[in-house]
C-alpha positions in Angstrom: 80.4 89.5 93.1 81.6 90.5 89.7 83.6 93.7 89.3 80.6 95.5 87.9 78.5 94.4 90.9 81.2 95.7 93.2 81.3 99.0 91.4 77.6 99.4 91.7 77.4 98.8 95.4 80.2 101.3 96.0 78.4 103.9 93.8 75.1 103.3 95.6 76.8 103.7 99.0 78.2 107.0 98.0 74.6 108.4 97.7 74.5 108.3 101.5 76.9 111.2 101.5 74.7 113.4 99.4 72.4 116.0 101.1 69.8 118.2 99.7 71.2 121.5 98.3 74.7 120.1 97.8 77.0 121.2 95.0 78.6 118.1 93.6 81.6 117.2 91.4 80.6 114.4 89.0 83.4 112.1 88.1 84.3 110.2 85.0 84.6 106.5 84.3 82.5 103.4 84.7 82.0 103.6 88.4 81.4 107.3 88.5 78.8 106.8 85.7 76.9 104.4 87.9 76.9 107.0 90.7 75.6 109.7 88.3 72.8 107.3 87.1 71.8 106.6 90.7 72.0 110.3 91.6 69.6 111.1 88.7 67.0 108.8 90.2 67.2 110.7 93.5 66.9 114.0 91.6 63.9 112.8 89.8 62.4 112.0 93.2 62.9 115.5 94.4 66.5 115.8 95.6 67.9 119.2 94.9 71.5 119.3 93.9 73.7 120.9 91.2 76.6 119.2 89.5 79.9 120.1 87.9 81.0 117.4 85.4 84.6 116.4 85.0 84.4 115.5 81.3 82.2 116.0 78.3 81.0 112.4 78.6 79.8 113.0 82.1 78.2 116.3 81.1 76.2 114.6 78.4 75.2 111.8 80.7 74.0 114.2 83.4 72.1 116.4 81.0 70.4 113.4 79.5 69.4 112.2 83.0 68.1 115.6 84.1 70.8 116.6 86.7 71.1 120.4 86.9 74.6 121.5 86.0 76.6 124.7 86.6 80.1 125.9 85.7 82.9 125.5 88.3 83.5 129.2 88.3 80.0 129.7 89.5 80.3 127.6 92.7 82.4 125.9 95.3 81.8 122.2 95.7 80.7 120.3 98.8 81.6 116.9 97.5 83.2 115.2 94.5 82.5 111.5 93.8 84.9 110.0 91.2 86.5 106.7 90.3 90.2 105.8 90.3 92.4 103.5 88.3 94.4 102.7 91.5 94.2 103.7 95.1 96.8 102.9 97.8 96.4 102.7 101.6 97.3 106.4 102.0 94.5 107.4 99.6 96.9 108.4 96.9 95.5 107.7 93.4 96.3 107.1 89.8 93.6 108.5 87.6 93.3 109.3 83.9 92.5 106.0 82.2 89.5 107.7 80.7 91.6 110.8 79.7 89.8 113.3 82.0 92.6 113.7 84.5 93.1 117.5 84.2 89.4 118.4 84.7 89.1 115.7 87.4 92.0 117.2 89.3 90.7 120.8 89.0 87.2 119.7 90.3 88.7 117.6 93.1 90.9 120.5 94.2 87.8 122.8 94.3 85.9 120.4 96.6 85.7 120.2 100.3 85.7 116.4 100.0 86.7 114.0 97.3 85.5 110.4 97.7 86.5 107.7 95.4 84.2 104.8 94.4 85.8 101.7 93.0 85.8 97.9 93.0 88.4 95.9 94.9 90.7 95.4 91.9 91.7 99.1 92.2 93.3 98.7 95.6 97.1 98.4 95.6 99.9 98.4 98.1 102.1 100.6 95.9 100.9 102.7 92.9 102.2 102.0 89.5 100.7 98.7 88.2 98.4 100.9 86.1 100.3 103.1 83.6 100.5 106.7 84.8 98.7 109.1 82.4 100.4 112.4 81.7 98.6 115.0 79.7 100.8 117.1 77.5 100.7 120.0 75.0 101.1 118.4 71.5 103.8 120.8 70.5 107.3 119.3 71.1 105.8 116.0 72.3 109.0 114.0 71.7 111.0 116.5 73.7 108.5 116.5 76.4 108.6 112.7 76.6 112.4 112.8 77.1 112.0 115.3 79.9 109.3 113.2 81.5 111.7 110.2 81.4 114.5 112.3 83.0 112.2 113.6 85.7 110.8 110.2 86.5 114.3 108.7 86.7 115.3 111.4 89.2 112.3 110.4 91.2 113.2 106.7 91.2 111.0 105.6 88.3 111.8 104.2 84.9 109.8 102.7 82.1 108.3 103.0 78.7 106.5 106.2 77.8 103.8 105.5 75.2 101.6 108.1 73.3 98.0 107.1 73.8 96.3 106.5 70.4 92.8 106.0 69.2 92.2 104.8 65.7 94.8 106.2 63.3 95.9 109.1 65.5 96.7 110.3 69.0 94.0 110.3 71.6 92.8 113.9 72.1 91.6 115.0 75.5 88.6 117.3 76.1 91.2 120.1 76.4 92.7 119.4 73.0 95.8 117.8 74.4 97.6 114.4 74.1 98.3 111.8 76.8 101.4 109.8 77.5 100.9 106.5 79.4 104.0 106.0 81.5 104.7 102.3 82.3 106.9 103.0 85.4 105.9 100.1 87.5 106.1 100.6 91.3 106.1 104.3 92.2 108.0 104.5 95.6 107.4 108.2 96.1 104.2 109.4 94.5 104.5 112.9 96.0 108.1 113.2 94.7 107.2 112.0 91.2 104.2 114.4 91.2 106.4 117.4 92.0 109.0 116.3 89.3 106.4 116.0 86.6 104.9 119.4 87.3 108.2 121.0 86.5 108.5 119.5 83.0 107.7 122.1 80.3 104.9 120.8 78.1 103.2 118.8 80.9 99.7 120.1 81.5 98.8 117.6 84.3 99.5 114.1 85.5 97.4 111.4 86.9 98.9 111.3 90.4 96.3 112.6 92.9 98.2 113.1 96.2 96.5 114.8 99.1 93.2 115.3 97.3 91.2 112.2 98.2 89.6 112.3 101.6 87.8 108.9 101.5 87.1 105.9 99.5 84.2 103.5 99.1 85.3 100.1 97.8 83.0 97.4 96.6 84.4 93.9 97.5 83.2 90.3 97.3 82.3 90.7 101.0 80.4 94.0 100.6 81.3 97.6 100.9 84.5 98.7 102.7 85.4 102.3 103.4 88.7 104.2 103.8 89.2 107.6 105.4 92.0 110.0 105.5 94.1 109.6 108.6 
């Protein structure tokens, strides 16, 4: 199977977790978009759910497809289905390749369950092959980058910290912030690095999701594989 075919079978399998009346977190990214598209077909067929999107892109997709949406402050969520840039054997994640990491983490933390849908290429033994996104306040960005580097080094990581750009200027998140992509390589202690980054002034959020994911549905060349929190 191609990666897109693997993504699609994972997204379709996640529909088995959805029950009538559920309040759902709707993730961001290519695989999550496939789930939203498939969910909309069920909604058109009579399934009653409400969704909370994790990005403006997902909001626009869900509205276009007719999925009822509510604000996160109005509800607690039964399930969030989202993608990931990397996932290890302990269900630790790197997310934020699409720039929606802060809202994705808020929604995941507000859900009883968070399930990742992904293709097999996202599975890793150790996180860090994919650059770690860190969302920052634009003010004092250079100073924040230095402090991120110092915090990472104390947590056993080093590497180039690159401001994400689009066109002629910095990439701007839905929250009006910037993103540093941190090329740390292998992250031996995701929880430790997560704690260190949270203490850096100017850091809004980072793309390490530790202790939030409760399961994963992975599309592979052999079919669908599932992972569950131990």
